[in-house]
N, C-alpha and C positions, 0 to 999 in steps of 0.2 A: 233200676228194676233189676231183680236176681233171677236168673232161669232156673228150674228146679228140674234136675235130671229125672227124679222118681215121675214127675207130671209128663214131662216129654216121653219117656219110655211107655208109659200107662196109657198114651194117646197115640202111640206108634203102632201101624199095624203090623202083626206077627210075621208077615210074610217078609218083610223088610227090616224090621226092627233090629239095631245091633244088639249084642249081649250087654253091652254097658257104655255108658258116656263118660268123656273125660272132659267136663266143662273148666276153662280157666276162671278161677275165682277173681283175677284181676280184671277180666272183660267187664265193662258197665254198659248194660243194655239201656238205650236210651229211648226208645219208642218202636212201635209198629204201626204203619199205615197199609191198611187193606185196599188194594186199588180196584180190584173186581173180584167178582164171584159168580159161578154159574154152575147149574147142574148140567151134567152130561147125560145122566140116567137117574132114575127114581134112586139109586142107591150110590151114585158117583157124583163127585163134583170137582171143580178147580178154583182155587184161589190165587189170585195174584197179590203180591205183597211185597212192601220194603221195610226191613227192620234196620235200625241203626244202633251202633255200639261203638263204644271207644276202647281201642286196643292198644297199650303201649303209648298213650298219649295221641294216637290218630284217630280221627273217624273212619268208620268202615260202614258201607251199605252191603246189605244183603238183599238183592232184588230175586225174587222166585215165583215161578209159576208152580204150585204145589197140587198134588192129586190126592183125594180123599176118598174112602169107601165107608158106608154106613152099615153096621152089622147090629142086629137086635137094639136099633135106636141109637147106637153111639156112633159117633163119626171118628174115624181115625186116619191119620197121616200115612199115606203110602209111599210116595217119593215125590220128586220136583225137578225142574230144570231152572238153572240158574239163567237170568236175563242180563 
């Protein structure tokens, strides 16, 4: 699986989105498991997930609880807490 910086930036809320992303092309993303999801308001939600990748021959897990907001029918990533 290959991450696309253009897609990540397009789905990141403008209030917290960086100007650019530097993705390591050697990182190989292996999968994503959504552990939970819940609406916290009509236009807000939280998603807990675990993403797995391989970096420099080592397995890495990213476990995060992310916050999203909905604007004009589209959901945007706002921020998250590593777990």
